[in-house]
C-alpha positions in Angstrom: 102.6 10.9 107.5 103.3 12.1 110.4 101.3 15.0 112.2 104.0 16.9 113.1 105.8 17.6 109.5 102.3 19.3 108.4 102.5 22.5 111.5 105.6 24.9 109.9 103.4 25.0 106.7 100.0 25.6 109.2 102.1 28.2 111.4 103.3 30.3 108.2 99.7 30.0 107.0 98.5 31.2 110.3 101.5 33.3 110.9 100.3 35.2 107.4 96.7 35.8 108.3 97.3 36.8 111.9 99.5 39.6 110.6 97.4 40.5 107.2 97.3 44.0 107.6 101.1 44.2 107.5 101.2 41.7 104.6 99.1 44.3 102.7 101.1 47.2 103.4 103.8 45.4 102.0 102.4 44.3 98.9 102.4 47.8 96.7 106.1 47.8 97.7 106.6 44.0 96.5 104.3 44.6 93.2 106.6 47.8 92.4 109.9 45.8 92.7 108.0 43.1 90.5 107.2 45.4 87.8 110.6 47.6 87.5 113.1 45.5 88.6 112.1 41.9 87.6 109.7 42.3 84.5 112.1 43.9 82.7 115.2 41.7 83.2 114.2 39.4 79.9 115.8 42.5 78.3 119.5 41.0 79.2 118.5 38.5 76.2 119.7 41.7 74.2 123.3 41.3 75.4 123.9 37.9 73.4 122.0 39.2 70.4 122.5 41.9 67.6 119.1 43.6 68.7 118.1 45.4 66.1 115.5 48.4 67.3 111.7 47.5 66.9 112.4 43.8 66.1 110.8 41.1 68.2 113.0 39.9 71.1 113.6 36.2 70.1 113.9 37.0 66.6 117.0 38.3 66.1 120.8 37.2 65.9 122.2 35.2 68.4 126.0 35.9 68.7 126.7 34.5 72.3 129.5 36.3 74.3 130.5 38.1 71.4 129.7 41.6 73.0 131.3 41.0 76.1 134.4 39.5 74.1 134.2 43.0 72.6 134.1 45.2 75.1 136.8 43.3 77.3 139.2 43.5 74.5 138.6 47.2 73.4 140.6 49.8 73.7 137.9 52.0 75.7 138.3 48.8 78.7 141.2 49.7 80.9 140.5 53.7 81.0 136.1 53.4 81.6 137.5 50.7 84.2 139.7 53.1 85.8 137.9 55.9 86.3 134.8 53.9 87.9 137.1 52.1 90.5 138.9 55.3 91.0 135.5 57.8 91.7 133.7 54.8 93.7 137.0 54.2 95.7 137.4 57.8 96.1 133.5 57.9 97.0 133.7 54.9 99.7 137.2 56.6 101.4 135.9 60.1 101.8 132.0 59.8 101.3 131.3 56.7 103.7 132.8 57.8 106.8 131.8 61.6 106.7 128.3 61.1 107.9 129.3 58.6 110.7 131.6 61.3 112.0 129.1 63.6 111.3 126.8 62.1 113.7 129.3 61.5 116.3 130.1 65.1 116.1 126.3 66.3 116.6 125.7 63.7 119.0 128.2 65.7 121.0 126.4 68.6 121.0 124.4 69.9 123.7 122.3 72.7 122.7 119.6 71.6 121.0 118.8 74.4 118.9 122.3 74.5 117.0 122.4 70.8 117.0 118.9 71.1 114.8 120.2 73.7 112.7 123.4 72.2 111.7 121.2 68.9 110.7 118.9 71.2 108.6 121.7 73.0 106.3 123.6 69.8 106.2 120.6 67.6 104.9 118.9 70.4 102.6 121.3 69.8 99.6 120.2 66.3 99.6 116.7 67.4 98.3 118.1 69.6 95.8 118.7 67.6 91.9 121.7 67.1 90.5 120.7 69.7 88.1 120.6 72.4 90.4 124.1 71.4 92.3 125.7 71.4 89.1 124.6 74.7 88.4 125.9 75.7 92.0 128.9 74.3 91.4 129.9 75.9 87.8 129.1 79.4 89.5 131.4 78.7 92.3 133.9 77.7 90.3 133.2 80.0 87.3 136.4 82.2 85.5 134.1 85.3 85.4 133.3 86.3 89.0 133.1 82.5 90.7 133.7 83.4 94.3 136.6 80.7 94.6 138.7 82.0 91.7 138.4 85.5 93.5 139.3 84.2 96.7 142.2 82.8 95.6 142.9 85.9 93.1 142.7 88.2 96.6 144.8 85.9 98.6 147.3 85.7 95.9 147.6 82.1 95.3 147.0 82.3 92.1 147.7 85.4 89.1 144.4 84.7 87.1 141.4 82.6 87.5 141.7 78.7 86.8 139.1 77.1 84.5 139.1 74.0 87.1 135.9 72.3 85.4 138.4 72.2 82.3 141.2 70.6 83.9 141.4 67.0 84.3 143.6 67.0 87.5 140.8 68.8 89.6 137.8 66.9 88.4 138.1 64.0 90.8 138.3 66.3 93.6 135.8 68.0 92.9 133.3 65.3 91.9 134.0 63.5 95.5 133.5 66.6 97.1 130.3 67.6 95.9 129.0 64.3 96.2 129.7 64.4 100.5 128.7 67.7 100.6 125.3 66.5 99.3 124.8 63.4 101.1 126.6 63.8 104.2 124.0 65.4 106.4 120.9 63.0 105.0 123.2 59.8 105.5 124.0 60.6 108.9 120.4 60.5 109.9 120.5 56.9 110.3 123.6 56.6 112.4 122.1 59.8 114.8 118.7 57.3 114.8 121.4 54.5 116.4 123.0 56.4 118.5 119.6 57.4 120.1 119.1 53.8 120.9 122.0 53.3 123.3 121.3 53.2 126.7 122.3 56.3 128.5 123.3 54.3 131.6 126.5 53.4 129.9 127.7 56.8 129.2 126.5 57.7 133.1 129.0 54.6 134.1 132.1 55.6 132.0 131.9 59.5 133.1 131.8 57.5 136.8 135.0 56.2 136.0 136.5 59.1 134.8 136.0 58.2 131.1 136.4 61.9 128.8 133.9 62.3 126.3 136.1 61.3 123.7 136.7 57.7 125.2 133.2 57.2 125.7 132.2 58.1 122.1 135.5 55.3 121.4 135.0 53.0 123.9 130.6 52.7 123.6 129.1 54.9 120.8 131.3 53.5 117.9 130.9 49.9 119.0 127.2 50.4 119.8 126.5 51.6 116.3 129.0 49.3 114.5 126.2 46.5 113.3 124.4 49.7 111.4 128.1 50.5 110.3 128.7 47.2 109.0 125.3 46.7 107.0 126.2 49.8 105.0 129.7 49.0 104.4 128.4 45.8 102.5 125.9 47.8 100.3 128.7 50.2 99.9 131.0 47.4 98.8 128.3 45.9 96.6 127.9 49.2 94.6 131.7 49.8 94.1 131.3 49.9 90.1 128.2 52.6 90.6 130.9 55.5 90.3 128.2 57.8 89.4 125.8 58.8 86.9 124.0 62.3 86.9 126.7 64.2 88.8 129.2 62.9 86.1 127.0 63.5 83.3 126.6 67.2 84.4 129.7 68.1 86.1 131.9 66.5 83.1 129.6 68.2 80.3 133.8 69.1 79.0 134.6 67.1 76.5 137.9 67.6 77.6 137.0 65.7 81.0 136.0 62.2 79.6 139.5 61.0 79.9 138.8 61.1 83.5 135.1 61.0 83.5 134.0 57.9 81.7 132.6 55.7 83.9 130.8 52.7 83.0 127.4 54.2 83.7 128.0 57.2 81.4 130.1 54.9 78.6 126.8 52.3 78.4 124.4 55.7 77.8 127.0 57.1 75.4 127.2 53.9 73.4 123.9 52.7 73.8 121.7 55.6 73.4 123.9 58.2 71.1 125.6 55.4 69.1 122.8 52.8 68.9 124.6 49.6 69.9 121.8 48.3 72.5 123.3 45.1 73.0 127.1 46.0 73.2 125.6 48.3 76.1 123.2 45.5 77.5 126.5 43.5 77.7 128.6 46.2 79.6 125.8 46.5 81.7 124.9 43.1 82.7 128.9 42.5 83.2 128.7 45.4 85.9 125.9 43.7 87.4 127.1 40.3 88.1 130.3 41.6 89.3 128.4 44.1 91.6 126.7 40.9 93.1 129.8 39.0 93.4 131.0 42.1 95.6 127.9 42.2 97.8 128.4 38.4 98.3 132.0 38.2 99.4 131.3 41.4 101.6 128.3 39.7 103.4 130.7 36.4 103.5 133.4 38.4 105.4 131.0 40.5 107.8 129.2 37.5 108.9 132.7 36.5 110.8 131.5 39.5 112.9 127.9 38.2 113.4 126.3 41.3 111.2 125.1 40.4 107.9 122.6 40.9 105.2 121.6 37.3 104.9 
């Protein structure tokens, strides 16, 4: 056997032991992923069975793709998929560019005290649970002493308080606005970090050529952070069917909103936990996962043409 064939393996082993301290730091994260992400995957077998709670996983009646067919032909399929796609699309359209715009605006601020105050105020909502956020939104939109209704009445925009959280036509707007407000500051930290890595000499050269601040932003800042933007766009497309769970569950507590609020995740919980249809709910969740992986792969292949991809 030629000696050179053994070199790659020896190099990998040698590099592993050379970086042993770093490898040991990664091991706990790998263990967590294995235990909580890979070990439970045997549970997808439930989607192909008539699972009974407490029964042995391999000793149930196998039904093949029956539960998948039941979901795709059920009357709930269209409204659930419509709500999931529309809510996810709205969150992508408004929620994805929002932190980028905020990061670009903060980068132009020269008063460091003001910049830090704005950053602190904008990323604090990220650390609040959806229970707290839901209580705040409910209080603001309440018909009884709700601040929004009080302002609208003072400005004579409405004659009587509007119950926003019980009217389907307002739900998507409330949900998307709340999500953007909650996550815009924390998400902008990544883009601010990317902007801080840009060579300041580029801005100096552009300024000497007479480029305005807006033109510098367009010609220097945006192209330099575009690899980061593309990576997060790929991840966002992969999560296109993740319309949300906690936010919808809390803000759509009114049963009258079910026609516009039932996303895949909420529907799976209601069907699987409340109605004890575990196999049916697992089949829906598995279908969603397969579509998400497909979207992620397609987005990555398209992004690879620009030279920026996940793999």
